[in-house]
C-alpha atoms as one frame of an Amber mdcrd trajectory, in Angstrom:
protein
  -0.270  -0.389   0.250   1.833   3.507  -0.866   1.017   6.437   0.848   1.101
   9.700  -0.925   1.270  12.633   1.040  -0.409  15.886  -0.450   0.847  19.123
   0.155  -1.484  22.086   0.182   0.019  25.522  -0.200  -1.864  28.818   0.885
  -0.819  31.733   0.554  -1.149  35.032   2.833  -1.864  38.616   1.043  -0.743
  41.221   3.462  -0.760  44.602   2.990   1.954  46.462   2.893   2.314  49.933
   4.516   2.658  52.346   1.536  -1.240  50.709  -0.051  -2.917  51.570   3.409
  -2.358  55.424   2.406  -3.573  57.933   5.677  -5.074  60.749   4.400  -2.872
  64.045   4.033  -2.849  66.263   6.282  -3.080  69.803   6.371  -1.509  72.506
   8.772  -3.728  75.230   9.908  -2.684  78.513  10.368  -2.485  82.160  12.552
  -1.599  85.010  10.106  -0.210  88.207  11.731  -1.822  91.739  11.821  -1.195
  95.345  13.466  -4.626  95.300  14.980  -5.830  91.793  16.118  -5.049  91.928
  19.500  -3.305  89.310  21.799  -5.223  88.664  23.705  -8.048  87.921  20.893
  -6.013  85.295  19.653  -5.177  83.540  22.865  -8.475  83.342  23.147  -9.327
  81.707  19.482  -6.750  79.188  19.895  -7.978  77.636  23.512 -11.580  78.005
  21.987 -11.153  76.256  18.573  -8.011  74.187  18.874  -7.919  73.734  22.936
  -4.635  74.627  23.145  -3.369  75.512  27.209  -3.384  79.297  28.170   0.720
  78.872  28.138   0.674  76.995  24.630  -1.593  80.063  23.018   0.365  82.228
  23.850   3.297  80.848  23.187   1.642  80.478  18.946   0.456  83.953  19.550
   3.608  85.185  20.308   5.220  83.395  17.340   2.360  84.575  14.795   3.382
  87.663  16.348   7.370  87.832  15.539   7.160  85.165  12.541   4.700  86.264
  10.858   1.849  83.312  11.398   2.006  79.791  13.547   0.537  76.644  13.652
  -2.435  75.422  15.040  -2.770  72.159  14.490  -2.417  69.624  11.735  -5.719
  68.167  10.259  -7.360  66.415   7.889  -9.167  68.366   4.793 -12.447  68.504
   6.320 -11.629  69.154   9.887  -8.845  71.820   9.133 -11.715  73.787   6.370
 -13.910  73.956   8.829 -11.730  75.085  11.979 -10.829  77.676   9.297 -13.694
  78.558   8.416 -14.564  79.151  11.944 -11.692  81.125  12.817 -12.182  83.432
  10.294 -16.252  83.861  10.469 -15.428  84.174  14.847 -12.831  87.034  13.726
 -15.546  88.911  11.489 -18.330  88.347  13.979 -15.419  89.902  16.858 -14.124
  93.269  14.317 -10.958  91.321  13.645  -9.297  91.354  10.926  -7.308  87.976
  11.934  -6.907  85.580   8.897  -6.345  81.764   9.534  -5.802  79.366   6.336
  -4.804  75.823   6.020  -1.484  74.590   3.529  -0.770  71.282   2.968
């Protein structure tokens, strides 16, 4: 009696990290102007970006001295929403503060 064994091969499909791409992230920036009060900028950073007062002050000073500061890095939808919210809030409070996104 002869016995032959048949080995069964199984293929495993693995996904490489490059195939499962993360969505692109966007920086949300506040730009310096000569009119918006510093305390308003700090409040915006705390209100819309959940920054502590200390971190908000640090970002505000970066905006003041370097012309812009990064508020956070988000997916496109979140970044666009935050930019719109900050710009509308600034205008409704009579300030020209400008927020924008960048890749």
